[in-house]
Every structure is written in structure tokens, then in C-alpha cells.
N, C-alpha and C positions, 0 to 999 in steps of 0.2 A: 412882570412877564407872565405870571399865572393868570392875571386878570385879562390880558390880551388874548391868551389862549382860550380862556372861557368864553370871551366875547366872540371869538372866531368860531368856535364850536356852536354856540347858540345861534349865531347868524346863519351858519350852514343848515342847521336843523330847521330854522324858521324858513329859509329859502326853499328847501325841499318840501316842507309842509304846505306852503301856500302857492307854490309855483303851478300846480295843477291839482284840481280838486280830486279827480279820479283818473289815474293813469290806467287805461284799459287798452288791450290790444284787440283790435277788431280783425277777426279772421274771415276772409271772404269765403262764403259758402255758396254752392250752386243751389239756386232756388228755382224750381220749375214754375214758370210764369206763363199765363195765357196772354196771347197777343191782344193788345188794346186797339180797337178800331178807331179810325181817324175821327169819327163823329163823337166818340166818347172821351177823347183825350183832352185833358185840361192841364194847365200849369199854374202853380202858386208859388209866390215868393214870401217867405216868412222872415221877419227880423227876430233873431233869437238873442235875448239878454241872458247873461250869466256864464257864457263860455269863457274859460280861462286858458285854454290851450288847444292846439290844432289836433293833436293825437288823441288825447283822452276825452275831449269834449266833442269837437266837430265830427271826428270820424265815428264816434260812438253814436251820435244822433243820426248821422248819415246811414250807418248800418241798421239801426232800428227802423228807419223809414223804408229802406230797400227791402227789408224782410216782410213788409206788409203786402198782402195780396192786393193787387190793383195799382201798385206803384211801379211805374216803368223805369223811372230814373230819379235819383236824389243826389244832390250835390250841396254840401254845406261848406261855405267859405268862412273860415275863422276870422280872417282879416276884416271883411266887410260885415260879418255877423249875419249873413243872409243864407237861408236854405232855399234852394230852388227844387221843386218837386213836380215831376210829370206823372199824372195819375189818371185812372179811369174814373170819371165823374159819376158813373152808375154804381160803382162799388164803394167809393170813398167820398168824403166831403171835407171841407175846411175844418169843421169841428173835430172830426176823427183824427185828421193829420196833426192838428194843434195838440190834441190830447196825447198823441204818441210822442211828440217832442217833449211836452211838459212832464211826462211820466218817467223819462230817462233819469237815471241816478236817483231814484226814489221819489221823484216828484217835487223836490224843493230846490233844485239847482237852476233850471232853465225856464224862462218865460217867453212866450211869443208876444211881441208888442205891436207888430204891424203885419198885415196880410194883404197881398195884392194877387188877384186871380186873373187868369186869361184863358179863354177857351180857344183852342187851336183849331182853325178851320183850314182844311186842305181841299 
């Protein structure tokens, strides 16, 4: 009986330890943003490897992207592992957005493996 209890406790500890690398609550904050003109608006899709949960990983990455000056919108989908970012191409580029993603959680948790860009023409 004691062995079963020890195994159950060890299993629970293991489950909570590996279920999410970093449980973080992202608090939405009002950020004053300048309007991005249509000719400067671009969109990029990033495939992000290393996410283990929707709240601690995807939402944290999304929050870091939204904080950047020049980002109009950022959505990170945990299920598909894709981040879609609308940004001002005169202020940001793929390299700076990739660096922002890969720096989250100390720089060793997430890697961008595929990038697709699109310039929006209106």
C-alpha cells in the first residue's frame, strides 16, 4: 500500500512539473500605439517549436509580441504552433520578431522554424 501511495505522489509531482514549462499569467495592459499606414502593414506567420501549453507558453509569447512598438496584432495558436503577427515593416523586420519570440523564457525554450511573410496591399 505504501508503494502505491509513493508512486501516486511521484506521478503527480512529475505531471505538474512537466505539464507546462512556465505557468505565467499575462495581464493585458494598455499600450499606446501609433496607427500603421496601409502601405507599411505586413503580416508574418511563424511556426514556433517548444510550446507545451496554451496559457504559459502561447499567451506569454503573444504578450511579448504585442508589447513591441510597431506590432498591430499578434495571435499565437497553441494547437497549430503558429504565430500570426501584423506589424509595421518600417519599424520591425522578421529578424527582430524572431528574436523577440526566441528570447521569451530566457531564450532556451522556443525556436522559430518556419516564417512566411505577406505584404498587405489595400
